N, CA and C of each residue as an Amber inpcrd file, in Angstrom:
protein
   339
  39.0750000 198.2670000  79.0500000  40.1390000 199.1110000  78.7430000
  40.9830000 197.9590000  78.2670000  40.7150000 196.8820000  79.3620000
  42.1120000 195.8710000  78.5430000  42.0920000 195.4630000  77.5450000
  40.9100000 195.5030000  76.5520000  40.8950000 195.0600000  75.3140000
  41.5570000 196.4460000  74.1220000  41.0010000 197.8600000  74.6190000
  41.8740000 198.9370000  74.0170000  43.5780000 199.0760000  74.6490000
  43.8080000 198.4800000  75.1220000  44.9300000 198.3850000  75.5180000
  45.8140000 197.4090000  74.7210000  45.2940000 196.4500000  74.4000000
  45.5170000 195.2310000  73.5870000  45.6480000 195.5380000  71.9800000
  44.8750000 196.5080000  71.7990000  44.6750000 196.9060000  70.3590000
  45.8080000 197.9900000  70.3690000  45.9380000 198.9390000  71.0770000
  47.0350000 200.0130000  71.0010000  48.4350000 198.7450000  70.7370000
  48.2640000 197.5900000  71.6500000  50.0420000 197.1560000  71.4640000
  50.2870000 196.6680000  70.3800000  48.9140000 196.2670000  69.8130000
  49.3910000 195.3260000  68.7620000  49.0380000 196.5640000  67.3190000
  48.7340000 197.8340000  67.4080000  48.7880000 198.5960000  66.4110000
  50.6010000 198.9870000  66.5080000  51.1920000 199.3460000  67.7520000
  52.3410000 199.3620000  68.0200000  53.5120000 198.7890000  67.5630000
  52.7910000 197.5340000  67.8640000  53.8650000 196.3650000  67.5210000
  53.6430000 195.8660000  65.8280000  52.7070000 196.7300000  65.1220000
  52.6260000 196.6580000  63.3080000  53.6170000 197.6100000  62.8290000
  53.6790000 198.7730000  63.7100000  54.4040000 199.9790000  62.8610000
  56.2100000 199.7620000  63.9320000  56.1050000 198.9840000  64.2190000
  57.9660000 198.2940000  64.3520000  58.6420000 198.1950000  63.1650000
  59.6450000 198.3010000  63.2630000  60.6010000 198.3310000  61.7620000
  60.6930000 196.9630000  61.6830000  60.8820000 195.9960000  62.7900000
  61.2510000 194.5180000  62.6340000  60.1790000 194.2390000  61.2460000
  59.0910000 194.0720000  61.4910000  57.9630000 194.0370000  61.0610000
  58.1710000 194.0600000  59.3870000  58.7970000 195.1880000  58.4200000
  59.4180000 195.5130000  57.7200000  60.3140000 194.5220000  57.4320000
  61.2860000 194.1910000  58.1560000  62.6230000 193.1490000  58.1440000
  61.7770000 191.6990000  57.7780000  61.4260000 191.3670000  58.9450000
  60.8260000 190.0780000  58.9050000  59.4030000 189.3060000  58.6780000
  59.0740000 189.0040000  57.6920000  57.8160000 188.6300000  56.6680000
  56.8440000 187.6120000  58.0830000  57.6780000 187.0180000  58.4570000
  56.9670000 186.2440000  59.2110000  56.7270000 186.9200000  60.7760000
  57.0420000 187.3220000  60.7630000  56.7940000 188.4440000  62.5800000
  55.8250000 189.2610000  62.0460000  55.8150000 189.7430000  60.8830000
  54.6780000 190.6370000  60.3980000  53.2390000 189.9690000  60.1020000
  53.5820000 188.7260000  59.7830000  52.4620000 188.2150000  59.9420000
  52.0910000 187.8090000  60.7820000  52.4660000 186.8660000  62.2320000
  52.2410000 186.9650000  63.3410000  51.5650000 188.3860000  64.2580000
  51.9300000 189.3800000  63.7350000  51.7440000 190.5730000  64.2720000
  50.4430000 190.6970000  63.9220000  50.1510000 190.6350000  62.7410000
  48.7010000 190.9480000  61.9140000  48.1580000 190.3950000  62.3890000
  48.1370000 188.7720000  62.4360000  46.9220000 188.1050000  62.7730000
  46.5970000 188.2460000  64.4740000  47.7720000 188.9590000  65.4960000
  47.5530000 189.0480000  66.6020000  46.5550000 190.6960000  66.6880000
  46.9140000 191.4020000  66.0540000  46.2340000 192.7030000  65.6060000
  44.4300000 192.3780000  65.2510000  44.5740000 191.5230000  64.1770000
  43.1790000 191.3420000  64.0110000  42.3170000 190.5890000  65.1070000
  43.1060000 189.6930000  66.0490000  42.5170000 189.0590000  67.0490000
  41.8960000 190.1690000  67.9310000  43.0540000 190.7730000  68.3560000
  42.5430000 191.8700000  69.3450000  41.5990000 192.6650000  69.2410000
  41.6680000 193.5730000  67.5630000  40.5360000 194.3020000  67.0480000
  38.6400000 193.4770000  67.2830000  39.0000000 192.1490000  66.7910000
  38.2100000 191.6440000  66.7040000  37.5420000 191.4040000  68.5210000
  38.2260000 190.6430000  69.2950000  38.1960000 190.9060000  70.7940000
  37.2760000 192.0920000  71.2570000  38.0710000 193.3660000  70.8400000
  37.4560000 194.4580000  71.1060000  36.2530000 194.8080000  71.2460000
  35.8440000 194.6860000  69.6010000  34.6440000 194.6710000  68.7390000
  33.4150000 193.9480000  69.6010000  33.8150000 192.7460000  70.2990000
  33.1800000 191.8710000  70.8600000  32.9960000 192.6160000  72.1280000
  33.5790000 192.9590000  72.9820000  33.6390000 193.5450000  74.1370000
  32.4390000 194.5280000  74.2950000  33.0790000 195.5010000  73.1470000
  32.3130000 196.6490000  72.6860000  30.8530000 196.1980000  72.6990000
  30.3730000 195.5840000  72.0860000  29.0660000 195.0240000  71.6330000
  28.6360000 194.3070000  72.9760000  29.1040000 193.7480000  73.8600000
  28.6780000 193.1900000  75.3100000  27.9640000 193.9780000  76.0190000
  29.1410000 195.4340000  76.1830000  29.1030000 196.5360000  77.0040000
  27.5030000 196.9540000  76.7130000  27.5960000 197.7290000  75.3460000
  26.6580000 198.1770000  74.7940000  25.0710000 197.0480000  75.1150000
  25.5510000 195.9860000  74.7770000  23.9380000 195.6240000  75.2750000
  23.7180000 195.4950000  76.7570000  24.8030000 195.1020000  77.6210000
  24.6790000 195.5150000  78.9930000  23.6110000 196.8010000  79.2540000
  24.0990000 197.9190000  78.8670000  23.9730000 199.3200000  79.0350000
  22.4440000 198.8770000  78.6250000  22.1800000 198.9120000  77.0960000
  20.7010000 199.1030000  76.3740000  19.7230000 198.3860000  77.1060000
  20.3860000 196.9100000  77.9200000  19.2670000 196.0570000  78.1850000
  19.2960000 196.3210000  79.6820000  20.3860000 196.7220000  80.5750000
  19.2870000 196.8380000  82.0780000  19.8450000 198.6590000  82.6520000
  20.4300000 199.2700000  81.4980000  20.6700000 200.8670000  82.2450000
  21.6520000 200.4770000  82.8860000  22.1750000 202.0600000  83.4830000
  23.5300000 202.3680000  84.3930000  23.1110000 201.3810000  85.6980000
  21.8760000 201.7330000  86.5360000  22.0920000 200.9700000  87.7210000
  21.5320000 199.4360000  87.3020000  20.9530000 198.9320000  86.3170000
  21.1680000 197.6430000  85.9690000  22.0290000 196.8800000  86.0520000
  23.2510000 197.5160000  85.7300000  24.4670000 196.7310000  85.1210000
  24.8900000 196.1250000  86.5790000  24.9150000 197.0630000  87.4210000
  25.1390000 196.7210000  88.9830000  24.9300000 195.2970000  89.4520000
  23.2490000 195.1570000  89.0440000  22.6920000 194.5270000  89.9210000
  23.0780000 193.4310000  89.1840000  23.2910000 193.1810000  88.0350000
  23.1720000 192.0820000  86.9820000  24.2420000 191.5960000  87.2020000
  26.0410000 192.0750000  87.3960000  27.0490000 191.8430000  87.8070000
  26.9170000 191.4120000  89.7270000  26.2930000 192.4030000  90.2580000
  25.6860000 191.4820000  91.6740000  25.0550000 190.2740000  91.8150000
  24.1760000 189.9770000  90.4710000  23.5190000 188.9610000  90.9120000
  24.4300000 187.6480000  90.5050000  25.1890000 187.8070000  89.4740000
  26.2640000 187.3530000  89.1080000  27.0460000 186.7930000  90.2700000
  27.4470000 187.9410000  90.8750000  28.4570000 187.2880000  91.7410000
  27.7740000 186.4510000  93.1460000  26.5360000 186.7200000  93.5280000
  25.9800000 186.1990000  94.7110000  25.4880000 185.0020000  94.0250000
  25.3370000 184.6500000  92.5120000  25.1450000 183.1810000  92.0650000
  26.1140000 182.1260000  92.2900000  27.1990000 182.5910000  92.2590000
  28.6680000 181.9130000  92.5390000  29.0430000 181.9640000  93.8170000
  28.7950000 182.9900000  95.0220000  29.5430000 182.3990000  96.5530000
  27.7080000 182.8260000  96.7290000  27.2240000 181.8770000  97.0310000
  25.6360000 181.5880000  97.9490000  26.0470000 181.8530000  99.1060000
  27.1220000 181.8260000  99.6290000  27.4980000 181.2760000 100.9530000
  27.3010000 183.3120000 101.6070000  28.1340000 183.8230000 100.8830000
  28.1000000 185.5880000 100.6930000  26.8650000 186.2170000 100.9250000
  26.1020000 185.7380000 100.0300000  24.7940000 186.3110000  99.8590000
  23.8810000 186.2910000 101.1810000  24.0860000 185.1310000 101.7790000
  23.3810000 184.7730000 102.8760000  23.8840000 185.2580000 103.9910000
  25.3980000 185.1830000 103.9940000  25.6650000 186.3780000 105.3930000
  25.0440000 187.5620000 105.1980000  25.1310000 188.1760000 104.2510000
  24.7470000 189.5340000 104.1090000  23.0840000 189.4980000 104.4930000
  22.8650000 188.8560000 103.9260000  21.0090000 188.2420000 104.7130000
  20.9790000 188.6920000 105.8450000  21.7750000 187.8280000 106.9090000
  22.3450000 187.4390000 108.2590000  22.3570000 189.0110000 108.6840000
  23.4900000 189.4250000 108.1050000  24.1460000 190.9070000 108.4720000
  22.7460000 191.7560000 108.3990000  22.3280000 191.8920000 107.4180000
  20.8430000 192.6810000 107.9210000  20.1470000 193.0300000 108.7670000
  19.3990000 191.3030000 108.6950000  18.5110000 190.9140000 109.9330000
  19.2570000 191.2790000 111.1340000  20.7910000 190.8170000 111.4410000
  20.8690000 191.4860000 112.7890000  20.7590000 192.5040000 113.2700000
  21.3780000 193.5590000 111.9850000  21.2990000 195.2720000 112.2970000
  19.5940000 195.7520000 112.0080000  18.8690000 195.2920000 112.1210000
  17.3650000 195.4060000 112.0160000  16.7460000 195.1110000 113.5350000
  17.3890000 193.8330000 113.7620000  17.4530000 193.3520000 115.4160000
  18.0270000 194.7460000 116.5300000  19.5080000 194.9770000 116.2960000
  19.9160000 195.5030000 116.6390000  19.4540000 197.1230000 116.7040000
  19.0710000 197.5140000 115.6200000  18.3830000 198.5460000 115.6130000
  16.5480000 198.9970000 116.5610000  16.0560000 197.8100000 116.4740000
  14.7640000 197.6980000 117.2630000  15.1720000 197.3130000 118.5760000
  15.9600000 196.7040000 119.3300000  16.0390000 196.5430000 120.6520000
  16.8530000 198.1610000 120.8450000  17.9330000 198.8790000 120.4320000
  18.4970000 200.0710000 120.8180000  17.2520000 201.1520000 120.7310000
  16.0330000 200.8670000 120.2620000  15.2370000 201.7510000 120.1210000
  14.5450000 201.6360000 121.2170000  14.5070000 200.6800000 121.9460000
  13.5940000 199.7020000 123.0590000  14.1890000 200.5270000 124.2610000
  16.0720000 200.3960000 124.2790000  16.3120000 200.4460000 125.5970000
  16.1450000 202.4620000 125.7030000  16.1010000 203.2570000 124.1450000
  16.0000000 204.2620000 124.2650000  14.6360000 204.6270000 125.2000000
  13.5420000 204.0800000 124.4710000  12.3230000 204.4240000 124.8240000
  12.5970000 204.1460000 126.4090000  13.0980000 202.8510000 126.9760000
  12.7550000 202.7350000 128.2370000  13.5490000 203.8320000 129.3690000
  14.9050000 204.5140000 128.5320000  15.8430000 205.3680000 129.3310000
  15.1770000 206.7830000 129.3040000  14.2350000 206.5960000 128.8200000
  13.4610000 208.4380000 128.8820000  12.2000000 208.1250000 129.9140000
  11.8420000 206.8920000 130.4150000  10.6980000 206.9140000 131.3050000
  11.0320000 207.0200000 132.2090000  10.4930000 207.0180000 133.5040000
  10.4180000 207.6060000 134.8450000  11.3760000 206.3720000 135.3460000
  12.2670000 206.0630000 136.8210000  13.4690000 205.6180000 136.5150000
  12.6010000 204.8050000 137.8350000  11.1520000 203.6720000 137.9150000
  10.6120000 202.3800000 138.5100000  11.3220000 201.6010000 138.6000000
  10.9190000 200.9650000 139.6140000  11.5070000 199.6130000 139.4590000
  11.2630000 198.8550000 137.8370000   9.8270000 198.4580000 137.6060000
   9.9920000 197.5810000 136.6550000  10.3100000 198.5410000 135.3000000
  10.8340000 199.5230000 135.3810000  11.5560000 200.1150000 133.9560000
  12.7950000 199.7390000 134.7050000  13.7490000 199.8740000 135.7010000
  14.7200000 199.6880000 135.7710000  15.1650000 197.8650000 135.4560000
  14.3460000 197.2330000 135.7820000  14.6370000 195.4720000 135.2660000
  14.7580000 195.3440000 133.9390000  13.4220000 195.8190000 133.2250000
  13.7760000 195.7910000 131.6700000  14.8520000 196.1960000 131.3760000
  15.6310000 197.4270000 131.9820000  16.6790000 198.0820000 131.3960000
  17.8920000 197.3250000 130.9860000  17.7680000 196.6490000 132.9490000
  19.1220000 195.6760000 132.7490000  18.7920000 194.4280000 132.4440000
  17.7900000 193.8900000 131.4370000  17.9030000 192.5080000 131.1510000
  18.5320000 192.4400000 129.7960000
């Protein structure tokens, strides 16, 4: 989207009346327009390659893998959170199981651990 905006800006600059009056400005804007169009086509090729290579779900995992390789501590924190969440769910199910049982001495002792 950003390269599309840059192409639009460069084409708007080319239609500016100042380009007709100042040849040096026209030359500079033409070079800018050419560069923006080349950048846009390059970006479009990259997006097409990512789409063909990975599919729509693969693009997300591609960028996520890049992100996690840049911030490995974030990846470790996510893994720790998932492990803690699994532990919590496991212990919560144990508590629910003991609450359903008859309230005898050993069951009450395990509930208050």
